[in-house]
C-alpha positions as CSV (number, residue, x, y, z in Angstrom):
1,M,-16.3,-13.6,29.4
2,E,-12.5,-13.9,29.8
3,E,-10.6,-14.1,26.6
4,K,-8.6,-17.1,25.7
5,Y,-5.1,-16.2,24.4
6,Y,-3.8,-18.9,22.1
7,V,-0.4,-17.1,21.7
8,E,1.4,-15.1,24.3
9,M,4.8,-13.5,23.4
10,K,6.5,-12.1,26.6
11,H,9.5,-9.7,26.8
12,I,10.8,-10.5,23.3
13,T,14.1,-8.9,22.5
14,K,15.9,-9.2,19.1
15,S,19.0,-7.4,17.7
16,F,20.7,-7.4,14.3
17,G,24.4,-6.6,14.3
18,G,24.1,-4.8,17.6
19,V,21.1,-2.8,16.5
20,H,18.0,-3.4,18.6
21,A,15.0,-4.3,16.5
22,L,12.8,-5.3,19.4
23,R,13.2,-4.4,23.1
24,D,11.1,-6.2,25.7
25,V,8.0,-6.6,23.5
26,S,4.9,-8.4,24.7
27,F,2.0,-9.4,22.4
28,R,-1.1,-11.6,22.9
29,I,-3.3,-13.2,20.3
30,A,-6.9,-13.9,21.4
31,S,-8.6,-16.9,19.7
32,G,-11.6,-15.9,17.6
33,R,-10.6,-12.2,17.5
34,V,-9.0,-9.8,15.1
35,N,-5.8,-8.7,16.8
36,V,-4.5,-5.6,15.1
37,L,-0.8,-4.9,15.2
38,I,0.1,-1.4,14.2
39,G,3.0,1.0,14.1
40,E,5.1,3.0,11.7
41,N,7.5,1.3,9.2
42,G,10.5,0.2,11.3
43,A,8.4,-0.2,14.5
44,G,9.3,-3.9,14.6
45,K,5.9,-5.4,13.6
46,S,7.3,-7.7,10.9
47,T,10.3,-8.7,13.0
48,L,8.0,-9.8,15.9
49,M,5.7,-11.8,13.5
50,K,8.7,-13.4,11.8
51,I,9.8,-14.7,15.2
52,L,6.4,-16.1,15.7
53,A,6.5,-17.7,12.2
54,G,9.9,-19.2,12.8
55,A,11.8,-17.1,10.3
56,Y,13.8,-15.3,13.0
57,H,14.8,-16.4,16.5
58,E,14.4,-14.2,19.6
59,D,17.5,-13.3,21.6
60,S,15.5,-13.5,24.8
61,G,11.9,-13.8,26.0
62,Q,9.2,-16.5,26.0
63,I,6.5,-17.7,23.5
64,L,3.6,-19.5,25.0
65,I,1.2,-21.5,22.9
66,D,-2.1,-22.5,24.6
67,G,-0.4,-21.8,27.9
68,K,2.8,-23.9,27.3
69,E,6.2,-22.4,26.6
70,V,7.5,-23.5,23.2
71,K,10.5,-22.9,20.9
72,I,9.7,-22.1,17.2
73,P,13.0,-22.8,15.3
74,N,11.5,-22.8,11.8
75,S,8.4,-22.3,9.7
76,Q,7.5,-26.0,9.9
77,S,7.5,-25.8,13.7
78,A,5.2,-22.8,13.5
79,L,2.9,-24.7,11.2
80,E,2.8,-27.6,13.7
81,Q,1.7,-25.1,16.3
82,G,-1.1,-23.8,14.0
83,I,0.6,-20.5,13.1
84,V,0.6,-19.4,9.4
85,M,1.8,-16.1,8.1
86,V,0.4,-14.7,4.8
87,Y,3.0,-12.3,3.5
88,Q,2.4,-9.2,1.5
89,E,4.3,-10.7,-1.4
90,L,2.2,-13.7,-2.4
91,N,3.8,-17.1,-2.4
92,L,1.9,-18.9,-5.2
93,V,3.1,-20.8,-8.3
94,P,1.4,-19.0,-11.3
95,G,1.5,-21.9,-13.7
96,M,-0.2,-24.3,-11.3
97,T,-3.8,-24.8,-10.5
98,V,-5.5,-23.6,-7.3
99,M,-5.7,-27.2,-6.1
100,D,-2.0,-27.9,-6.6
101,N,-1.1,-24.6,-4.8
102,L,-3.3,-25.5,-1.9
103,Y,-1.6,-28.8,-1.3
104,L,1.9,-28.1,-2.5
105,G,4.3,-30.0,-0.2
106,V,1.4,-31.7,1.6
107,E,-0.1,-33.6,-1.3
108,K,-3.0,-35.9,-0.5
109,A,-1.7,-39.4,-1.4
110,R,-3.1,-42.9,-1.6
111,G,-0.8,-45.8,-1.8
112,G,2.2,-43.5,-2.3
113,F,0.5,-41.8,-5.3
114,L,-1.1,-38.4,-5.5
115,D,-4.8,-38.7,-5.1
116,K,-6.0,-35.9,-7.3
117,K,-9.7,-36.8,-7.0
118,T,-9.6,-36.5,-3.2
119,A,-7.5,-33.3,-3.3
120,R,-9.8,-31.7,-5.9
121,L,-12.9,-32.4,-3.8
122,A,-11.3,-31.2,-0.6
123,A,-10.0,-28.0,-2.3
124,Q,-13.4,-27.3,-3.9
125,E,-15.2,-27.8,-0.5
126,L,-12.9,-25.2,1.0
127,L,-13.4,-22.7,-1.8
128,D,-17.1,-23.1,-1.7
129,M,-17.2,-22.7,2.1
130,Y,-16.1,-19.0,1.6
131,N,-18.2,-18.4,-1.6
132,L,-15.1,-17.3,-3.6
133,G,-16.4,-18.3,-7.0
134,I,-13.1,-20.1,-7.8
135,H,-12.7,-23.6,-9.2
136,A,-10.1,-26.0,-7.9
137,D,-8.8,-26.4,-11.5
138,D,-8.4,-22.7,-12.2
139,L,-4.8,-21.6,-12.9
140,I,-3.4,-19.1,-10.4
141,E,-2.1,-16.9,-13.2
142,D,-5.7,-16.5,-14.5
143,L,-6.9,-15.0,-11.1
144,N,-6.6,-11.4,-10.2
145,V,-4.5,-10.3,-7.2
146,G,-7.6,-10.2,-4.9
147,K,-8.5,-13.8,-5.6
148,Q,-4.8,-14.9,-5.3
149,Q,-4.8,-13.3,-1.8
150,M,-7.9,-15.3,-0.9
151,I,-6.1,-18.5,-2.0
152,E,-3.2,-17.7,0.3
153,I,-5.6,-17.5,3.2
154,I,-7.4,-20.7,2.1
155,K,-4.0,-22.4,2.1
156,A,-3.6,-21.4,5.8
157,V,-7.1,-22.7,6.6
158,S,-6.3,-26.0,4.8
159,K,-3.4,-26.4,7.2
160,D,-5.7,-26.2,10.2
161,A,-4.4,-22.8,11.3
162,K,-5.2,-21.6,14.8
163,V,-3.6,-18.2,14.1
164,I,-3.3,-16.5,10.7
165,V,-1.0,-13.4,10.4
166,M,-2.1,-11.1,7.6
167,D,0.5,-8.4,6.5
168,E,-1.2,-5.5,4.7
169,P,-3.8,-7.9,3.1
170,T,-5.8,-5.2,1.3
171,S,-2.9,-3.1,-0.2
172,S,-3.7,-4.4,-3.7
173,L,-7.5,-5.1,-3.4
174,S,-10.5,-3.3,-4.8
175,Q,-13.3,-2.3,-2.5
176,K,-15.4,-5.3,-3.5
177,E,-12.4,-7.6,-2.8
178,C,-11.9,-6.0,0.5
179,E,-15.5,-6.7,1.4
180,E,-14.9,-10.4,0.4
181,L,-11.8,-10.5,2.6
182,F,-13.7,-9.0,5.6
183,D,-16.4,-11.6,5.2
184,M,-13.8,-14.3,5.2
185,I,-12.2,-12.9,8.3
186,E,-15.5,-12.9,10.1
187,T,-16.1,-16.5,9.2
188,L,-12.7,-17.5,10.4
189,T,-13.1,-15.7,13.8
190,Q,-16.5,-17.4,14.2
191,D,-14.6,-20.7,13.8
192,G,-12.2,-19.7,16.6
193,V,-9.2,-18.7,14.4
194,G,-7.2,-15.8,15.8
195,I,-6.3,-13.2,13.2
196,V,-3.2,-10.9,13.4
197,Y,-4.0,-8.0,11.1
198,I,-1.2,-5.6,10.1
199,S,-2.4,-2.5,8.2
200,H,-1.9,1.2,7.9
201,R,-5.6,1.8,6.8
202,M,-7.3,3.3,9.8
203,E,-10.9,2.9,8.5
204,E,-10.6,-0.9,8.1
205,I,-8.7,-1.3,11.4
206,F,-11.7,0.2,13.3
207,R,-14.2,-1.7,11.2
208,I,-12.9,-5.2,11.7
209,G,-10.5,-5.0,14.6
210,D,-11.2,-6.2,18.2
211,Y,-8.0,-5.4,19.9
212,I,-5.1,-3.0,18.8
213,T,-1.5,-3.3,19.9
214,V,0.8,-0.4,19.1
215,M,4.5,-0.6,18.6
216,R,7.0,2.3,18.2
217,D,10.7,2.1,17.5
218,G,10.9,-1.6,18.4
219,E,9.0,-1.2,21.7
220,Y,5.6,-2.1,23.0
221,I,3.5,1.0,23.6
222,G,0.2,-0.5,24.7
223,D,-2.9,-2.4,23.7
224,W,-6.6,-1.4,23.8
225,S,-10.0,-2.6,22.8
226,V,-11.0,-1.0,19.6
227,K,-14.2,0.3,21.4
228,E,-12.1,2.2,23.9
229,I,-10.2,4.5,21.4
230,D,-10.5,6.7,18.3
231,Q,-8.2,7.4,15.4
232,N,-6.7,10.5,16.9
233,F,-5.7,8.7,20.0
234,L,-4.2,5.8,18.0
235,V,-2.1,8.2,15.8
236,Q,-0.8,9.9,18.9
237,Q,0.3,6.5,20.3
238,M,2.0,5.6,17.1
239,V,3.9,8.8,16.3
240,G,3.2,11.3,19.1
241,R,1.3,13.7,16.9
242,E,-2.4,14.4,16.3
243,I,-4.2,13.2,13.2
244,S,-4.9,16.8,12.1
245,Q,-1.1,17.2,11.5
246,M,-1.2,14.5,8.9
247,F,-2.8,17.0,6.4
248,P,-0.6,20.1,6.7
249,K,-2.6,22.1,4.0
250,E,-1.5,25.7,3.8
251,P,-2.8,28.6,1.7
252,V,-0.7,28.6,-1.5
253,P,-1.0,31.4,-4.2
254,I,-2.9,30.0,-7.2
255,G,-1.5,31.1,-10.5
256,E,-2.4,30.9,-14.1
257,T,-3.7,27.7,-15.8
258,V,-0.8,25.4,-16.5
259,L,-2.8,22.4,-17.9
260,K,-6.1,22.3,-19.7
261,V,-7.8,19.0,-20.7
262,E,-10.6,19.2,-23.2
263,N,-13.0,16.4,-23.9
264,I,-10.4,13.6,-24.0
265,T,-11.9,10.2,-24.7
266,K,-10.5,6.7,-24.9
267,E,-13.2,4.4,-26.1
268,G,-14.4,2.0,-23.4
269,V,-12.2,3.5,-20.7
270,F,-13.2,7.2,-20.2
271,E,-15.3,9.7,-22.1
272,N,-15.3,13.5,-22.6
273,V,-13.0,14.3,-19.6
274,S,-12.4,18.0,-19.2
275,F,-10.7,20.0,-16.4
276,D,-8.0,22.6,-15.9
277,L,-5.1,22.8,-13.4
278,K,-3.5,26.0,-12.2
279,R,0.0,26.7,-10.9
280,G,0.2,26.0,-7.2
281,E,-3.1,24.1,-7.1
282,I,-3.6,20.6,-5.8
283,L,-6.4,19.0,-7.8
284,G,-7.5,15.8,-6.0
285,M,-9.0,13.0,-8.2
286,A,-11.5,10.8,-6.3
287,G,-13.6,7.8,-7.4
288,L,-14.0,4.1,-6.9
289,I,-11.8,1.4,-8.3
290,G,-12.4,1.3,-12.1
291,A,-13.5,4.9,-12.3
292,G,-10.8,5.7,-14.9
293,R,-8.7,8.1,-12.8
294,T,-5.3,6.3,-13.4
295,E,-6.1,5.9,-17.1
296,V,-6.8,9.6,-17.5
297,A,-3.5,10.4,-15.8
298,L,-1.6,8.0,-17.9
299,S,-3.1,9.5,-21.1
300,I,-1.9,13.0,-20.0
301,F,1.5,11.4,-19.4
302,G,1.5,9.9,-22.9
303,R,1.3,6.2,-21.8
304,Y,-2.1,5.8,-23.4
305,K,-3.2,7.3,-26.7
306,V,-6.6,9.1,-26.6
307,D,-9.1,8.7,-29.4
308,S,-10.2,12.3,-29.3
309,G,-9.8,15.5,-27.3
310,D,-7.1,18.1,-26.7
311,I,-4.4,18.8,-24.1
312,W,-3.1,22.4,-23.6
313,L,0.0,23.3,-21.6
314,N,0.7,26.9,-20.7
315,G,-1.8,28.1,-23.3
316,E,-0.5,26.0,-26.2
317,K,-2.1,22.8,-27.6
318,V,0.4,19.9,-27.4
319,C,0.6,16.4,-28.7
320,I,2.0,14.1,-26.1
321,S,2.6,10.8,-27.9
322,N,4.6,9.0,-25.2
323,P,6.1,9.4,-21.7
324,R,9.4,10.9,-23.1
325,S,7.3,13.5,-24.9
326,A,5.5,14.3,-21.6
327,I,8.8,14.7,-19.8
328,V,10.0,17.1,-22.5
329,H,6.8,19.1,-21.9
330,R,7.7,19.2,-18.1
331,I,5.1,16.7,-16.9
332,A,6.1,14.1,-14.3
333,Y,4.2,11.0,-13.2
334,V,4.6,9.1,-9.9
335,P,2.9,5.7,-10.4
336,E,0.7,3.8,-7.9
337,D,2.9,0.7,-8.1
338,R,6.2,2.2,-6.9
339,K,7.8,-1.3,-6.7
340,G,6.8,-2.5,-10.1
341,Q,6.9,0.7,-12.1
342,G,8.6,3.5,-10.1
343,L,11.8,1.9,-8.9
344,D,14.5,-0.7,-9.7
345,L,14.5,-2.4,-6.3
346,N,17.8,-4.1,-7.1
347,S,19.6,-0.9,-7.9
348,R,21.1,1.7,-5.6
349,I,19.3,4.9,-4.5
350,R,21.8,6.9,-6.4
351,D,21.1,5.1,-9.6
352,N,17.3,5.3,-9.2
353,I,17.5,9.1,-8.8
354,S,20.1,9.9,-11.4
355,I,18.6,7.7,-14.2
356,S,15.8,10.3,-14.7
357,N,18.4,13.1,-14.7
358,M,21.0,12.0,-17.1
359,D,20.7,15.3,-19.0
360,R,21.8,17.1,-15.8
361,V,24.5,14.7,-14.5
362,G,26.0,13.4,-17.7
363,Q,26.9,14.2,-21.3
364,G,27.4,11.9,-24.3
365,G,26.5,8.9,-22.2
366,I,29.2,9.6,-19.7
367,V,28.2,10.4,-16.1
368,N,29.8,13.2,-14.2
369,T,30.2,11.4,-10.8
370,G,30.6,14.7,-8.9
371,K,27.4,16.2,-10.3
372,E,25.6,12.9,-9.7
373,N,26.6,12.7,-6.1
374,E,25.8,16.4,-5.5
375,L,22.3,15.9,-7.0
376,V,21.5,12.7,-5.1
377,E,22.8,13.9,-1.8
378,E,20.7,17.1,-2.1
379,M,17.6,15.0,-2.8
380,I,18.3,12.7,0.2
381,K,18.6,15.8,2.4
382,I,15.6,17.7,1.1
383,L,13.3,14.6,1.2
384,R,14.8,13.3,4.5
385,I,15.3,9.8,3.0
386,K,16.4,7.6,5.9
387,T,19.3,5.6,4.6
388,P,22.9,4.9,5.6
389,S,24.1,6.2,2.2
390,S,23.0,6.7,-1.4
391,M,24.6,3.3,-2.2
392,Q,21.8,1.5,-0.3
393,L,19.6,-0.7,-2.5
394,A,16.1,0.7,-3.0
395,G,14.6,-2.6,-2.1
396,N,16.0,-2.4,1.4
397,L,14.2,0.8,2.2
398,S,10.8,1.1,4.0
399,G,7.7,1.9,1.9
400,G,7.7,5.6,2.8
401,N,11.4,6.0,1.9
402,Q,10.9,4.1,-1.4
403,Q,8.2,6.6,-2.3
404,K,10.5,9.5,-1.5
405,V,13.1,8.1,-3.9
406,V,10.4,7.9,-6.6
407,L,9.5,11.5,-5.9
408,A,13.2,12.5,-5.9
409,K,13.5,11.2,-9.5
410,W,11.1,13.9,-10.7
411,I,11.3,16.8,-8.3
412,S,15.0,17.1,-9.0
413,R,13.9,18.2,-12.6
414,E,12.3,21.4,-13.6
415,I,8.6,20.4,-14.0
416,D,5.3,22.3,-14.4
417,V,2.8,19.4,-13.8
418,L,3.2,16.6,-11.3
419,I,0.8,13.7,-11.3
420,L,0.7,11.6,-8.1
421,D,-1.1,8.3,-8.2
422,E,-1.9,7.1,-4.7
423,P,1.2,8.9,-3.3
424,T,0.9,7.5,0.3
425,R,-0.5,4.0,-0.3
426,G,1.1,1.5,1.9
427,V,3.2,4.0,3.9
428,D,2.9,4.6,7.6
429,V,1.3,7.8,9.1
430,G,4.6,9.4,9.9
431,A,5.8,9.0,6.3
432,K,2.4,10.2,5.1
433,E,2.8,13.5,7.0
434,E,6.3,14.0,5.5
435,I,5.1,13.3,1.9
436,H,2.1,15.7,2.4
437,K,4.5,18.4,3.6
438,L,6.6,17.8,0.5
439,I,3.5,18.1,-1.8
440,I,2.7,21.5,-0.2
441,K,6.3,22.6,-0.7
442,L,6.1,21.7,-4.4
443,A,2.8,23.5,-4.8
444,K,4.5,26.6,-3.3
445,K,7.0,26.4,-6.1
446,G,4.2,26.9,-8.6
447,I,3.9,23.3,-9.8
448,G,0.4,22.2,-10.7
449,I,-0.3,18.9,-8.9
450,I,-2.9,16.2,-9.7
451,M,-3.3,13.9,-6.7
452,I,-5.2,10.6,-7.2
453,S,-6.2,9.0,-3.9
454,S,-8.6,6.4,-2.7
455,E,-8.4,7.8,0.8
456,L,-11.1,10.4,1.2
457,P,-9.6,12.1,4.3
458,E,-6.4,12.6,2.2
459,V,-8.4,14.0,-0.8
460,L,-10.3,16.4,1.5
461,G,-7.4,17.3,3.6
462,M,-4.9,18.1,0.8
463,S,-6.9,19.3,-2.2
464,D,-7.9,22.8,-3.4
465,R,-10.5,21.3,-5.7
466,I,-11.7,17.7,-6.2
467,L,-12.5,16.1,-9.5
468,V,-14.7,13.1,-9.0
469,M,-15.1,10.3,-11.6
470,H,-17.6,7.4,-12.0
471,E,-17.2,4.7,-14.7
472,G,-15.0,6.9,-17.0
473,K,-17.0,10.1,-16.7
474,V,-16.4,13.3,-14.6
475,T,-19.4,13.6,-12.3
476,G,-18.3,16.7,-10.6
477,I,-15.5,19.2,-9.7
478,L,-15.9,20.4,-6.2
479,D,-14.3,23.1,-4.1
480,A,-12.5,21.3,-1.3
481,E,-13.3,23.9,1.3
482,G,-16.3,22.7,3.4
483,V,-17.0,19.7,1.2
484,T,-17.9,16.4,3.0
485,Q,-17.0,12.8,2.4
486,E,-20.6,12.1,1.8
487,A,-20.8,14.7,-1.0
488,V,-17.7,13.2,-2.7
489,M,-19.1,9.7,-2.4
490,E,-22.4,10.8,-3.9
491,K,-20.6,11.9,-7.0
492,A,-18.3,8.8,-7.0
493,T,-21.3,6.5,-7.0
494,A,-23.3,8.7,-9.4
495,V,-26.1,9.0,-7.0
496,N,-28.4,12.0,-8.0
497,V,-25.9,12.9,-10.7
C-alpha cells in the first residue's frame, strides 16, 4: 500500500548570518508511522523541525501539508495545521494541575467562564486512554520527569495533532517509562498520527522506527525503511565511520590498586558494596535504573555519607566527608546531569573550566589571567572543543562539547580516580567516539576510571572489568573480554544469582 505523506518539506534552505544551517533539505512525514530523523549534533535536525513548527522561517523551499503548499509563519499556524513539537526542555507550569496545563491557553469555557467540570472530564478521558495512572487534578510538580513527558505528549493529542515531533523523548526516562512511551507511540500511530522521532539511541530507533532520514552538516543524506538497514550502515551514513570505531579500546598497562571499597552500606540504598580499581583500568558499572550505581559513586565522591564500610586510596584508609575532601584526595566526578550539576550554562567556557582550578590559576582570590587563558586554551585544544572562543557561553554548545567542558574541569587537575556517570548520554555518535578516545588517553596516564553507563555496548566495548548491580547489591564482577550482553543482563536482573 502506498504511504500517505501528511507533510512534505522540499529543498529547504536556511542560513544564519551567512552560515548555512540547511542546504536543499527534503523530508517527508508519513501518517501513522514513526519517522526517525537522525544525525550528529549540528546536522540541522532541530533547525529543520523548528521551521516546520513555525519557530524559524525557511529562506527557500516548499512545505506541503496534505498535498497543498502552505506557509507556517508561527507556532499557532503550525498548530492549525496539526503540527506540534514536544521539546526536550519540558514546557509545563509546575504549580498547576495536569488539567490546567493541558488546556492552558485553550481553556474550555461556557458562557465566557472556565468550565472546569467539562475540562476535568475531558482531561481524565485522555489520561485514561493511555493508561498513565495520572489524575487530572494532580500537580505537575508532584509527577516525575517521565510522567511530565507523557503530559506534554497528551497536550499535543488534545490539540488534535496530525504530526507530533519528539526531540530526544527518552533522555531522562527509566526503562519502564520508556516502555510506557513506546506503548503510547504505538497507539498514536494506530490512530493515524505521524511521529517524528529524534534520538541518538540506536536500539530504540530500530525498535520503534518505520523510516529513517539521515542528515549530515545541514544536508539531506538519504532515507530508508528501518527493515532495509542495520546499525553499522546507519552510523556510516551519519559520520562516515563504522560502528566498531566508536569503541576504540586499546590495551593499557594495568597498575597497582588505586581505590579499594570494602563493604560500604547506606541503609535502604545499597548494601555491602566491595570492589577495587587499579591504575589504568576502566571499571564499567552496569545495572538497571535504581540499581544504586550513581549512589555508590556519589558516596565515594563524598556527596553521600555511608553508614558503614571503608574506602582505601593508594593503600591508605581515608575518610571522605564531602566533595571537597574527595577532590583533595584526587578523586573527580563527572555527573550524569551535566546541565544541572556539571556546568553553569550561563557562564563562559573559560569560567566553567577555571572554577575548578583556582589553585592553579589564582592566588589569594586573585586570578592570573595569563595562566587562566593558557590552561583553558590547552584544554580546548586537547579535547577538541568546537567553539569560536573560550568566551562562548557553555549553554550555546552542543551536548558533546558541553560534556567535553565538564571533563576539562577535572582532567586539567592531577587526579588518581575519575568517576564518569553516563559520560556519553545525549551526545551524537561522533562526539561519543571522541569522548571514548579521551577516556582511553586518561587510562594510559594511569588514572583509574569508573564508568557508569546504561548502554551495554558501551560498557562491553570500553571496560576492562564490569561491576554489575541489582537493587543496591553487587551481583557480579565480570572480565569484559568475551562477556556477552546477555550475561550482564542476567546479573543486572538477578536471574540465577
